[in-house]
C-alpha positions in Angstrom: 0.0 0.0 0.0 2.9 2.4 0.8 4.4 1.8 -2.6 1.1 2.5 -4.3 0.7 5.8 -2.4 4.3 6.9 -3.1 3.8 6.1 -6.8 1.5 9.2 -7.1 4.7 11.3 -6.6 7.4 9.1 -8.2 7.3 5.8 -10.1 8.3 2.8 -7.8 10.0 0.0 -9.6 9.5 -3.4 -8.0 10.9 -5.8 -10.7 13.3 -5.5 -13.6 14.7 -8.1 -15.9 16.7 -8.3 -19.2 14.7 -9.6 -22.1 16.0 -10.9 -25.4 12.9 -9.6 -27.2 12.1 -6.5 -25.3 15.6 -5.4 -24.1 14.2 -5.1 -20.6 10.9 -5.7 -18.8 10.0 -3.7 -15.7 7.0 -3.9 -13.3 6.4 -0.5 -11.7 3.9 1.3 -9.5 3.0 4.5 -11.4 0.2 6.9 -10.3 -1.4 4.2 -8.2 -1.4 1.6 -10.9 0.8 -1.5 -11.4 2.2 -1.4 -15.0 4.6 -3.3 -17.2 7.1 -1.3 -19.2 9.8 -2.2 -21.8 12.9 -0.1 -22.0 11.2 2.8 -23.8 7.5 2.4 -23.6 4.5 1.2 -21.7 3.7 -2.5 -22.4 0.6 -3.2 -20.3 -1.8 -1.4 -18.1 -1.5 2.4 -17.6 -1.8 4.3 -20.8 -1.9 1.2 -23.0 -4.9 -0.1 -21.2 -6.7 3.2 -21.7 -5.8 3.2 -25.4 -7.2 -0.2 -26.2 -10.2 0.4 -23.9 -11.1 3.4 -26.1 -10.9 1.3 -29.2 -13.2 -1.4 -27.6 -15.7 1.4 -26.6 -15.6 2.5 -30.2 -16.6 -0.9 -31.4 -19.2 -1.2 -28.7 -19.1 -3.0 -25.3 -22.5 -4.4 -25.8 -21.5 -5.8 -29.2 -18.3 -7.3 -27.8 -20.1 -8.9 -24.8 -22.1 -11.1 -27.3 -19.1 -12.3 -29.2 -18.0 -16.0 -29.1 -14.2 -15.9 -29.7 -11.6 -13.1 -29.4 -8.0 -13.3 -30.6 -5.4 -11.1 -28.9 -2.1 -10.9 -30.9 0.4 -9.5 -28.4 -0.6 -10.2 -24.8 2.2 -8.7 -22.8 0.7 -8.3 -19.2 -2.8 -8.9 -20.4 -4.3 -5.4 -19.8 -6.7 -5.6 -22.7 -7.8 -9.1 -21.6 -8.6 -7.7 -18.1 -10.6 -4.9 -19.8 -12.6 -7.6 -21.7 -13.3 -9.7 -18.6 -13.7 -7.1 -15.9 -15.1 -4.0 -17.7 -17.1 -5.6 -20.5 -18.0 -8.8 -18.6 -17.1 -10.9 -21.7 -17.8 -14.6 -21.1 -16.7 -16.0 -24.4 -13.4 -17.7 -25.4 -10.1 -15.6 -25.5 -7.0 -16.8 -27.3 -3.9 -14.8 -26.5 -0.7 -15.1 -28.5 2.6 -13.8 -27.0 6.1 -14.4 -28.3 7.9 -13.6 -25.0 7.4 -16.2 -22.3 9.0 -14.0 -19.7 6.2 -11.4 -20.0 3.6 -14.1 -19.5 5.4 -15.2 -16.3 5.1 -11.6 -15.0 1.5 -11.4 -16.1 0.7 -14.5 -14.1 2.7 -13.4 -11.1 1.6 -9.8 -10.8 -1.7 -9.6 -12.6 -3.2 -13.1 -12.1 -3.7 -13.7 -15.8 -3.7 -17.5 -15.3 -6.9 -17.2 -13.2 -9.0 -16.1 -16.2 -10.8 -19.4 -17.0 -11.8 -18.7 -20.6 -8.2 -17.6 -21.6 -5.8 -19.8 -23.5 -2.3 -18.5 -23.9 -0.2 -19.6 -26.9 3.6 -18.8 -26.9 4.2 -18.1 -30.5 5.1 -15.5 -33.1 1.9 -13.7 -34.1 2.6 -14.1 -37.8 3.3 -17.8 -37.5 0.1 -18.3 -35.4 -2.0 -16.5 -37.9 -0.7 -18.7 -40.7 -1.5 -21.9 -38.7 -4.8 -21.2 -36.9 -8.0 -22.9 -38.3 -10.3 -21.0 -36.0 -12.5 -18.0 -36.9 -12.8 -14.9 -34.6 -15.3 -12.2 -33.9 -12.6 -9.7 -32.8 -8.9 -9.7 -33.5 -6.8 -7.3 -31.4 -3.4 -6.6 -32.9 -1.0 -5.1 -30.3 2.4 -6.4 -31.4 5.5 -4.4 -30.4 9.1 -5.0 -29.6 9.8 -2.0 -27.4 8.7 0.9 -29.6 9.1 -1.0 -32.9 6.3 -2.6 -34.8 7.4 -5.6 -36.9 7.2 -4.9 -40.7 4.8 -7.8 -41.3 2.0 -6.0 -39.6 1.7 -3.7 -42.6 2.1 -6.3 -45.3 -1.0 -7.0 -47.4 -0.5 -10.7 -47.0 -0.9 -10.4 -43.2 -3.8 -8.1 -43.5 -5.5 -10.4 -46.0 -5.0 -13.3 -43.7 -6.4 -11.8 -40.5 -9.3 -10.4 -42.5 -10.0 -14.0 -43.7 -10.1 -15.2 -40.0 -13.0 -12.9 -39.2 -16.5 -14.2 -38.7 -19.4 -12.3 -40.2 -19.6 -8.7 -38.9 -16.3 -9.1 -37.0 -13.7 -6.5 -36.2 -9.9 -6.0 -36.2 -8.5 -3.5 -33.7 -4.9 -2.6 -34.6 -2.8 -0.5 -32.2 0.0 1.5 -33.8 2.6 3.8 -32.5 3.4 7.0 -34.4 6.8 8.6 -33.3 7.9 10.2 -36.6 6.7 11.4 -40.0 7.6 8.0 -41.6 5.3 6.1 -39.3 2.5 8.6 -39.9 2.9 8.1 -43.6 2.9 4.4 -43.1 -0.5 4.5 -41.4 -1.9 6.9 -44.0 -0.8 4.6 -46.9 -2.1 1.5 -45.1 -5.6 3.0 -44.7 -5.8 4.6 -48.2 -4.6 1.4 -49.9 -7.0 -0.9 -48.1 -9.6 -1.8 -50.7 -11.7 -4.8 -49.8 -15.3 -5.6 -50.7 -17.5 -5.9 -47.7 -15.0 -4.3 -45.3 -14.7 -0.8 -43.8 -11.5 0.8 -42.4 -11.1 3.9 -40.3 -8.7 5.4 -37.7 -9.1 6.7 -34.2 -6.3 9.3 -34.3 -3.8 10.4 -31.7 -4.8 8.3 -28.7 -2.5 9.1 -25.7 -0.3 11.4 -27.9 1.7 8.7 -29.8 -0.8 6.0 -30.6 -3.3 5.6 -33.4 -5.9 2.9 -33.5 -7.0 1.4 -36.8 -10.4 -0.4 -36.9 -11.3 -2.8 -39.7 -14.9 -3.9 -39.8 -16.3 -6.8 -41.8 -19.7 -5.6 -42.9 -21.4 -8.9 -43.8 
Protein backbone atom coordinates (compact mmCIF):
# COMPACT_ATOMS: atom_id res chain seq x y z
CA UNK A 1 0.00 0.00 0.00
CA UNK A 2 2.87 2.40 0.81
CA UNK A 3 4.43 1.82 -2.62
CA UNK A 4 1.10 2.50 -4.28
CA UNK A 5 0.71 5.80 -2.41
CA UNK A 6 4.29 6.88 -3.11
CA UNK A 7 3.81 6.13 -6.81
CA UNK A 8 1.55 9.18 -7.14
CA UNK A 9 4.69 11.26 -6.58
CA UNK A 10 7.39 9.09 -8.17
CA UNK A 11 7.34 5.75 -10.06
CA UNK A 12 8.31 2.83 -7.80
CA UNK A 13 10.04 -0.01 -9.61
CA UNK A 14 9.50 -3.44 -8.02
CA UNK A 15 10.92 -5.77 -10.70
CA UNK A 16 13.34 -5.47 -13.61
CA UNK A 17 14.73 -8.14 -15.91
CA UNK A 18 16.68 -8.28 -19.16
CA UNK A 19 14.73 -9.63 -22.12
CA UNK A 20 16.05 -10.92 -25.44
CA UNK A 21 12.95 -9.65 -27.21
CA UNK A 22 12.08 -6.45 -25.33
CA UNK A 23 15.55 -5.36 -24.11
CA UNK A 24 14.21 -5.05 -20.57
CA UNK A 25 10.94 -5.66 -18.75
CA UNK A 26 9.96 -3.68 -15.67
CA UNK A 27 7.04 -3.88 -13.26
CA UNK A 28 6.39 -0.49 -11.70
CA UNK A 29 3.87 1.27 -9.48
CA UNK A 30 2.95 4.47 -11.37
CA UNK A 31 0.17 6.87 -10.33
CA UNK A 32 -1.40 4.19 -8.17
CA UNK A 33 -1.38 1.59 -10.94
CA UNK A 34 0.80 -1.47 -11.41
CA UNK A 35 2.17 -1.41 -14.98
CA UNK A 36 4.58 -3.34 -17.20
CA UNK A 37 7.07 -1.31 -19.24
CA UNK A 38 9.75 -2.17 -21.76
CA UNK A 39 12.94 -0.10 -22.02
CA UNK A 40 11.24 2.82 -23.77
CA UNK A 41 7.48 2.40 -23.62
CA UNK A 42 4.46 1.18 -21.66
CA UNK A 43 3.68 -2.48 -22.43
CA UNK A 44 0.61 -3.19 -20.32
CA UNK A 45 -1.84 -1.37 -18.06
CA UNK A 46 -1.54 2.37 -17.56
CA UNK A 47 -1.78 4.32 -20.83
CA UNK A 48 -1.88 1.21 -23.00
CA UNK A 49 -4.94 -0.10 -21.21
CA UNK A 50 -6.69 3.25 -21.72
CA UNK A 51 -5.77 3.25 -25.42
CA UNK A 52 -7.21 -0.17 -26.18
CA UNK A 53 -10.23 0.38 -23.94
CA UNK A 54 -11.09 3.42 -26.07
CA UNK A 55 -10.89 1.25 -29.17
CA UNK A 56 -13.17 -1.36 -27.62
CA UNK A 57 -15.65 1.37 -26.65
CA UNK A 58 -15.62 2.54 -30.25
CA UNK A 59 -16.58 -0.95 -31.43
CA UNK A 60 -19.18 -1.17 -28.66
CA UNK A 61 -19.06 -2.96 -25.30
CA UNK A 62 -22.52 -4.43 -25.80
CA UNK A 63 -21.53 -5.82 -29.19
CA UNK A 64 -18.31 -7.32 -27.81
CA UNK A 65 -20.06 -8.93 -24.84
CA UNK A 66 -22.07 -11.08 -27.26
CA UNK A 67 -19.07 -12.35 -29.23
CA UNK A 68 -17.96 -15.98 -29.08
CA UNK A 69 -14.20 -15.93 -29.69
CA UNK A 70 -11.63 -13.12 -29.44
CA UNK A 71 -7.99 -13.34 -30.58
CA UNK A 72 -5.35 -11.11 -28.95
CA UNK A 73 -2.06 -10.89 -30.86
CA UNK A 74 0.45 -9.48 -28.38
CA UNK A 75 -0.65 -10.22 -24.81
CA UNK A 76 2.19 -8.70 -22.76
CA UNK A 77 0.74 -8.27 -19.24
CA UNK A 78 -2.80 -8.88 -20.40
CA UNK A 79 -4.32 -5.44 -19.79
CA UNK A 80 -6.72 -5.64 -22.74
CA UNK A 81 -7.80 -9.10 -21.58
CA UNK A 82 -8.55 -7.68 -18.13
CA UNK A 83 -10.64 -4.95 -19.80
CA UNK A 84 -12.60 -7.58 -21.72
CA UNK A 85 -13.28 -9.68 -18.64
CA UNK A 86 -13.68 -7.06 -15.90
CA UNK A 87 -15.14 -4.03 -17.69
CA UNK A 88 -17.09 -5.62 -20.54
CA UNK A 89 -17.96 -8.82 -18.61
CA UNK A 90 -17.06 -10.86 -21.66
CA UNK A 91 -17.79 -14.56 -21.10
CA UNK A 92 -16.66 -16.04 -24.41
CA UNK A 93 -13.38 -17.66 -25.41
CA UNK A 94 -10.15 -15.65 -25.55
CA UNK A 95 -6.99 -16.84 -27.28
CA UNK A 96 -3.89 -14.79 -26.47
CA UNK A 97 -0.70 -15.08 -28.51
CA UNK A 98 2.58 -13.80 -27.04
CA UNK A 99 6.10 -14.40 -28.33
CA UNK A 100 7.89 -13.58 -25.04
CA UNK A 101 7.35 -16.21 -22.31
CA UNK A 102 9.03 -13.98 -19.71
CA UNK A 103 6.24 -11.41 -19.99
CA UNK A 104 3.60 -14.11 -19.51
CA UNK A 105 5.37 -15.21 -16.32
CA UNK A 106 5.11 -11.64 -15.01
CA UNK A 107 1.48 -11.37 -16.12
CA UNK A 108 0.65 -14.50 -14.12
CA UNK A 109 2.68 -13.43 -11.09
CA UNK A 110 1.64 -9.79 -10.77
CA UNK A 111 -1.70 -9.60 -12.62
CA UNK A 112 -3.16 -13.11 -12.09
CA UNK A 113 -3.69 -13.68 -15.80
CA UNK A 114 -3.68 -17.46 -15.27
CA UNK A 115 -6.85 -17.17 -13.17
CA UNK A 116 -9.00 -16.14 -16.16
CA UNK A 117 -10.80 -19.40 -17.00
CA UNK A 118 -11.76 -18.70 -20.62
CA UNK A 119 -8.25 -17.59 -21.59
CA UNK A 120 -5.82 -19.79 -23.55
CA UNK A 121 -2.27 -18.46 -23.88
CA UNK A 122 -0.17 -19.58 -26.85
CA UNK A 123 3.57 -18.82 -26.85
CA UNK A 124 4.22 -18.15 -30.52
CA UNK A 125 5.08 -15.51 -33.08
CA UNK A 126 1.89 -13.67 -34.10
CA UNK A 127 2.63 -14.06 -37.81
CA UNK A 128 3.26 -17.79 -37.49
CA UNK A 129 0.12 -18.28 -35.41
CA UNK A 130 -2.05 -16.49 -37.95
CA UNK A 131 -0.72 -18.74 -40.68
CA UNK A 132 -1.53 -21.90 -38.70
CA UNK A 133 -4.82 -21.23 -36.93
CA UNK A 134 -7.96 -22.89 -38.26
CA UNK A 135 -10.33 -20.96 -35.98
CA UNK A 136 -12.53 -18.00 -36.86
CA UNK A 137 -12.82 -14.95 -34.60
CA UNK A 138 -15.34 -12.19 -33.89
CA UNK A 139 -12.64 -9.73 -32.83
CA UNK A 140 -8.89 -9.71 -33.49
CA UNK A 141 -6.82 -7.29 -31.40
CA UNK A 142 -3.39 -6.59 -32.90
CA UNK A 143 -1.04 -5.11 -30.29
CA UNK A 144 2.36 -6.37 -31.39
CA UNK A 145 5.46 -4.39 -30.39
CA UNK A 146 9.07 -5.03 -29.57
CA UNK A 147 9.78 -2.03 -27.35
CA UNK A 148 8.74 0.90 -29.59
CA UNK A 149 9.14 -1.02 -32.86
CA UNK A 150 6.28 -2.57 -34.81
CA UNK A 151 7.36 -5.56 -36.93
CA UNK A 152 7.17 -4.91 -40.68
CA UNK A 153 4.81 -7.82 -41.33
CA UNK A 154 1.96 -5.98 -39.59
CA UNK A 155 1.66 -3.65 -42.59
CA UNK A 156 2.11 -6.26 -45.31
CA UNK A 157 -0.95 -6.99 -47.43
CA UNK A 158 -0.46 -10.73 -47.00
CA UNK A 159 -0.85 -10.45 -43.22
CA UNK A 160 -3.82 -8.07 -43.49
CA UNK A 161 -5.53 -10.39 -45.98
CA UNK A 162 -4.95 -13.33 -43.67
CA UNK A 163 -6.36 -11.77 -40.51
CA UNK A 164 -9.34 -10.45 -42.47
CA UNK A 165 -9.98 -14.00 -43.68
CA UNK A 166 -10.09 -15.16 -40.04
CA UNK A 167 -12.99 -12.86 -39.16
CA UNK A 168 -16.50 -14.16 -38.72
CA UNK A 169 -19.44 -12.27 -40.20
CA UNK A 170 -19.58 -8.68 -38.89
CA UNK A 171 -16.31 -9.12 -37.02
CA UNK A 172 -13.70 -6.48 -36.17
CA UNK A 173 -9.93 -5.98 -36.16
CA UNK A 174 -8.52 -3.46 -33.65
CA UNK A 175 -4.93 -2.55 -34.63
CA UNK A 176 -2.85 -0.50 -32.19
CA UNK A 177 -0.03 1.49 -33.81
CA UNK A 178 2.64 3.84 -32.50
CA UNK A 179 3.44 7.04 -34.40
CA UNK A 180 6.76 8.56 -33.34
CA UNK A 181 7.85 10.25 -36.58
CA UNK A 182 6.67 11.36 -40.04
CA UNK A 183 7.61 8.04 -41.58
CA UNK A 184 5.30 6.13 -39.28
CA UNK A 185 2.49 8.63 -39.87
CA UNK A 186 2.88 8.15 -43.61
CA UNK A 187 2.89 4.37 -43.14
CA UNK A 188 -0.51 4.51 -41.45
CA UNK A 189 -1.93 6.88 -44.05
CA UNK A 190 -0.78 4.58 -46.85
CA UNK A 191 -2.10 1.50 -45.06
CA UNK A 192 -5.57 3.00 -44.70
CA UNK A 193 -5.76 4.60 -48.16
CA UNK A 194 -4.60 1.43 -49.93
CA UNK A 195 -7.03 -0.85 -48.08
CA UNK A 196 -9.61 -1.82 -50.68
CA UNK A 197 -11.70 -4.85 -49.78
CA UNK A 198 -15.25 -5.58 -50.72
CA UNK A 199 -17.54 -5.87 -47.68
CA UNK A 200 -14.97 -4.28 -45.34
CA UNK A 201 -14.69 -0.81 -43.82
CA UNK A 202 -11.55 0.78 -42.36
CA UNK A 203 -11.07 3.91 -40.26
CA UNK A 204 -8.66 5.40 -37.73
CA UNK A 205 -9.10 6.69 -34.19
CA UNK A 206 -6.29 9.28 -34.30
CA UNK A 207 -3.83 10.37 -31.66
CA UNK A 208 -4.79 8.29 -28.68
CA UNK A 209 -2.51 9.14 -25.71
CA UNK A 210 -0.34 11.38 -27.95
CA UNK A 211 1.72 8.74 -29.82
CA UNK A 212 -0.80 6.01 -30.59
CA UNK A 213 -3.32 5.65 -33.38
CA UNK A 214 -5.91 2.89 -33.49
CA UNK A 215 -7.02 1.43 -36.81
CA UNK A 216 -10.37 -0.38 -36.94
CA UNK A 217 -11.30 -2.81 -39.71
CA UNK A 218 -14.92 -3.92 -39.79
CA UNK A 219 -16.35 -6.82 -41.76
CA UNK A 220 -19.72 -5.60 -42.95
CA UNK A 221 -21.39 -8.93 -43.77
